[in-house]
N, C-alpha and C positions, 0 to 999 in steps of 0.2 A: 762765418755762422750759417749753419744749415737751416733753411726755413722749412716750416711745415707744408706739404703738399695739400692743395685744396682747402686752406684755411680761410678766414676773412679777409687776408690781404694777399690772396693768390694772385699772381701776376704783377703786384705792386711792388716795386723795388726800393721805392723812397718814402720817406714821411710826407713829402708834398704829393706824391701820387696817392696814397692812402688817404690823405685829406680830400683831395679832389674827387675820388671816387664816393667815400663814404658820406660826405658832406652835400655833394652834387649830383653825379651821375647816377647813384644808387637808387635814390628817391624818385627818380622821373619815370612816369608811365612810358609805355610803349605803343608807338604807331607802326604796325607792321604791314607796309605797304606794297610789299610782294611776297607771297608764299604760295605753296602749293596744297594747303588744308582743303579737304573735302567739305563743301560747305554743306551737303546732306547731314554729315555727322553733327555739326553744330545745329541744324534745323532741328533734328530729332533728339538732340542731347545725348549722342551715343555714349555708353560706358563700356569701357573695354573689360574683357574677362580676365585679362592677365598681362603681365608686362611684355610678353613676347609679341602679342598683338599689337600693344600700343608702340613697340619700340622698333621690331623687326619687319613688320610688313611692310614692302615697298621701299626700304631703306637700302639703296644701292651702295651707299657709303660703306655701310656694315658688311654687305655681300661683298664688296671688292676685297675687303681686310680678310674675310672668312675664307676666301678663295686663295688669297696670298698665303694664308695659314694652313693651306692643305685640306681644308674643309670640303667635304663633297656637296656638290650642287643641290641634292635634296635636302640639305640643313639649311639653305639659303632660301629657295624659291620653290622647294619640293611640295606636293600635294600629299605624299605618303608618310610625312612626318609630322610629329605633334608639336605643339608651341614649345612645350618643355624641351623637347630634343633640340629644337633650334636655338632656344635660349641657352641651354647648356653649351653648345657649339660656339655660341657668340661668347659666353663665359671663359671658354678655353683659350679664345682668341684675345679677348682683352689684354691679358698681361703682355702678349706680343705686340701690341699696339703703341708701347711706350715711345714716345716722340712723335707719334701721329696725333692729329688734334683729336681723333677719336677717344683717346685715352682721356683727354680733358674733357669733352662733351659728355663721355658717359657717367664720370663722376660728379660733374657739375649738375648733370640732370637727376642724378640719384639724390644729390644733397638738397638740391633746391626744390623738387618736387616733393619727396618722400622723407627727406629728414636722413638719408642713409649715408654715412661716412665711411664706412667700410669699403675696402678696395673689392671689386669686383674680380673674381677668380674662381676656379673650380671649387675652392674649399668653401667659399661664401655664397656659391650660386644658389642652392635650395634655400637658404635662408633669405636672401634677397628678393629671390623670386617670389616666395610666399607672402613675405611682408608686402612687397609693392602691389603685387597683384591682389590682394585683400584690400588694400587702400584704393586701387583703382575703380574697386567694385562699389565704393562709396559713393553719394551723390557729389561730394565736394570735389570729387576726381573726374567727374564726367566731363566731356569735351567742354562744355560752357563753364564748367568749374575751374578747369585747368586755365583757359583762356583768363578768367577773372582772377587767379591765383596769381598769374604774372603780371597783373595790372595792364592789360591790353585794350587800348581804347577804340583802335580800328584794325579790322582784319581785311585785307584785300586778297582774295582768292584768285586763281588764274583760270578763265573761262574762255571757251571757245564761242566765236559769234553765233553758232547754232544752238548753244545751251539754252535751256528754258528759263534758267534763274528762277525757278519755283522756289529753291531752298532760300534764296536771299530774300524772296518776297515773305516767306514764312517767317524769317528772323526779323523782318521789319515789323509784321504784324504784332509780334509777341514782345515788342518793345524792350530788346535785351539791353543791357546797361553797357553793352558795347557796340559798335557798328560792325556789319558784315557786307562788305561791298564786293561787287564783281569787277574784275579787271580784264579787259578785252584783249584776247591772245589769237590774232588771226593768221598764225604760221601756215595753217592747211591751205589757206587762201592763196598762199605764193608757191605751193609746192607742185609746179607744173612738171617737174621732173620726172614724175610717176603719173601718166595719164590715166591709168585705172583707178587710182586712188583719188586723184584730182575730180575726175568725172562722179565719183561716188559722193565725194564731198559737194560738189556743186548741186547734186540731186537732194542732200540733207539741207543745203542752205535754202534752196527753192521751197522745201516744205517749211522751214522755220520762218521764212519771210512771207510766206504765203502768196507766193508770186511764180510765175513761170519764167524760167532763164533759157534763154535762147541764143542770144548773142551776148557781146562783151558788155555792152552797155546795160544790159538785163543784170549781169553779175555784179556789176559795181553798184546798180540801183538796190538790189538785194543786201549787199553789204551795208549800205547805207542806212537801209530800213532797220536792219539789226542795230547798227551803231546808235540809231536813234532810241531803239528799244533798250538798249544798255543805258544810255544816258538817263532815260526816265527811272530806270532801277536803281540809280545812284551811281553807276559808274563814273569815275573821274580819272582813271588811268588806263594807258593801253601797255602791252609788253609785247615784245617781239624777241623770239629765241632763234635768231638767224646766225648762220656760219659766219658771214661776212655783209659788209654794205655793199649796195648796187647804185650806181648813178650813171648807167648807160643810157644814151639818147634813144629816143623812140618816137614814131608817130602813131596816131589813133589808127590808122590803117594797118600798121603792123600789129597794134595790140589785137585788133579784130581776127586778123589772121591766124595769130598764135593761139588765140583762144579756140577758134574753130578747129585748128589742128589737134590740139591737145584733147578736145572734147570728141573728136572722131578717132581718138585712141592712138594717134600718131606720136612717136617719140621726137622731142624736139632737140635740135642741136644746141649747144652751149650757149651761143650767142643770142638765141631766142628766148632762152631760159632766163638767162641774165637780164635781157631787156625787160621781160615781163616782171621779174621781181622788181626792178627798179621803179616802174610804173606803179606797181601795187605800193611799195614802200612810200612812194612820194604821195600817192592818192589818199592812202591812209592816214599819213602825217597830215595832210591838209584837213581831212575830217576831224582829227583830234584838236588841231588848231581853231577849227570853226566852234567846238563846243567847250575851248578852254581848258582840256585835259591835260594830263602830264603825259609824255610819251617816254618809255623806257626800252631800251635795246639791251638785251643779254647776247652779246656776240661772242664768237672765238671757239665754240666747243665743235670737236670733230667727234661726230656721234656714230654709234653703232658700228664700230671697227671690227668686231667679231662676228663674221658672217654666219657660223656655225650656231652661236650663241642667239643671233637675232631671230634665226629661224625657229628656234627652239623656244624662245622666251619673249622676242618682241622688244620694242624699245623702252628705255628708261629701266634697264636691269643691270646696270653697272659695267658698261663696255664702251664708255665714251672716254675722251680724253682731251687734253688742250691742243687746239689746232694752231697752225702757222698761217696767216693770211696776211696780204698786203690790205693795210687798213686806212692809212693816212689820206692817201689821195680820192678813193671813192667815197669816204666819210666826209672829207671837205666838200666835195661836189654834191655830195646828197645835203648837207646841211646849208651849203651855201645857196643852192637852188631853191629851198625853202624860204631862206632869209630874204633874197632877191625878191621873192614874190610877196613878202611881208606875211608868211605863213608857217613862221617856225614857232612850234609850241614850246612849252617848257620842256627840257629833255634831260634824261638820265641815261647815261651810257655806262654799262657795266662790261669791262674786258676780262677775259680770262686767261689771256696770255700776260705774264708779268712784265715782259720785255716791253709790252705797249703801254705801260703805265705812264710814262712820260709824254708819249704820243697823245694818250686821250687828255691828260692834263693840260697839254698846251692847246689841244684842238678846242676844248670847250671855251678856252679864252678868247677865241676868235669870234665867238658869237654871243657873248655876255651882253646884256641889253637892259637898261632901266626901264621902268622904274622897279623891276623884279630883281631883288637880291639873289645872286647864284641862279639866275635862270637857267644857265647849263650846268649840268652836274656830272662829276665823275663818280659813278655808283659805287657803292661798298664793294670790297673784295668779297668775290662769289664764288661757290662750288668748290673747285680744288684749291682756291686761293682764301677761303674764309677760315683762316687760322692765324695763329699769332703772327709768324713772319709774314705772310701774305697782307694781313690787315696794316702791319707796320710800313710795308712797302707803299701800299697804296695811300695811306695817311702821310707818308713822306713826300711822295710824288705831288699829291694835292696841295701839300703844305708850301712846298717850294716853288710851285708854278702856278698856284691859284690863291683861292682863300679859304683855308680850313675853316675859318668861323663861319662860313656860310653853308657848309656840307649838311646835308639832310640825314646822314646816319645810316644805320644798319637795318637790314631785314633779315627773316630768317631762311626765306627761299627754301622751305622745308615742308615735307608731306606730315610730320609729326606734330602732334600737340605737346610733346614734350621737348621740342627744340628751342623754345624761348629762351633758355640760358645763352644761346648764341648772341643776344643782345648783351647780356652780363659780360660775355667773353670779350665782345668788342669794347664795352664801356671801360672794362679794366685795362685792356690795351691802350686805348686813347689815354686814360688817365696816367698810366705808366709812361707813356712816351712824353706827354705834356709836362708831367711832374718832374721827370729827368731833366728835362730841359731847364726848368726853373733851378733846381739843385746845382745844374752845372753852370749857372750863370747865363745862360743863353736866352732866358726870358726873366724878366724882372719880378722878384718876389713881391715887391710892393704892389704889384698888378693883381696879387690873387683873387680880389673880389671880381675883376673883369674876367679873368681866366676861368674862374668858377662859373660864372655866367656864361662863358663860351662853351664850356662842357655841357651845361644843361641845353643850350641851343643845339648842339650837335646831336645830342642823345633824343631830344624830343622837339623842343620849341621851333626850331628851323622846319622840320617835317610839317608840323601843324599848322604853320604859317604858308608854307609852299603848297601843300595840297588843298588846304581849307576844306577837309571833308565835312 
């Protein structure tokens, strides 16, 4: 029997899967504890002029697919092409994305946001563009309206320590029906491999912290001052976008010398770069522990691989890939060092290379500790892996080597206000996986009430208890 594409039972292969989704997962609100939404858009309640603005600006997932389809760069990131021209180029690409998650996401977003069930292709492009663009200009489709439409309770944006957080403050003052909280992302404070950029960043940090930074101790004091500022603004999570973990040994004297060298504009050898990064990761992790924050690590991306494109377009433009790094030993040393000092915060580790799923699933088990259920978390499948197959592999590794029942669930990890159906996509995948186990006799059908509660926990309750926003 051929199933209908993108109907109410999309991705659900069994009756039990359908029941778990429709009776449990579907009705749960969303806690989006990691995303890249612009808080300014929420603060001023921005309304998009058209679907291309809402969908294509900054979306390097779509740009990569368009380039692979032979679309010229000016229709992806160009300034000399109209939004409609870019949308038409995307509409020409969508039929070519079959079996890529973009095909599913595109049609889920059209359906859940706008009620559009037609397939997007050149023949339907004009109609869909006009209908959705007109709806986006209505009040209920503003940025705040879209967040409420998807029943989002908490939005954690991604913010640099030097950010003013003025937009978060405005959201608090206006007492919105959902929380908009900052998340501390100090990647630039570790980036000593580029002396000029690092020195410029230290100057920005000095201004933000309102203190002079002359030596290493000043640098740490300024970061701590900003960490305190974020905490007062409601921040309860940090996030690191690191290629890999570092746990090299270092002395305070070495850190002072390294800081002075890089501030003098001198390029550092690899061993000094890694020692400085190790020190910063440990120091920042201890700050998180002191305040009871959750620390998140998104590791494993090999970024900016196309030097020509990087010079032309800069970072985050669609030229990154999965990296291969030695993770087990340095990660174990990093976590063990914090644990030995009694300063290991709640931790979520997201890996980008699927070959490391079992590595991470076993690593978190080494450092679980009561009374917090699931203190150490294997994060949801992300970036290149937040698709059906990647999600299943992550869920299977966690299930077999840890406790799926304690998982804090999905994040959007997106810059788009139309990306919230990724939670639905995850929930359907989860319910299908567990429902299939029930129907195959691998889980007891008599325990469906407990299993349904477990689904609700993974979708919402666990995150609510874990973060305590």
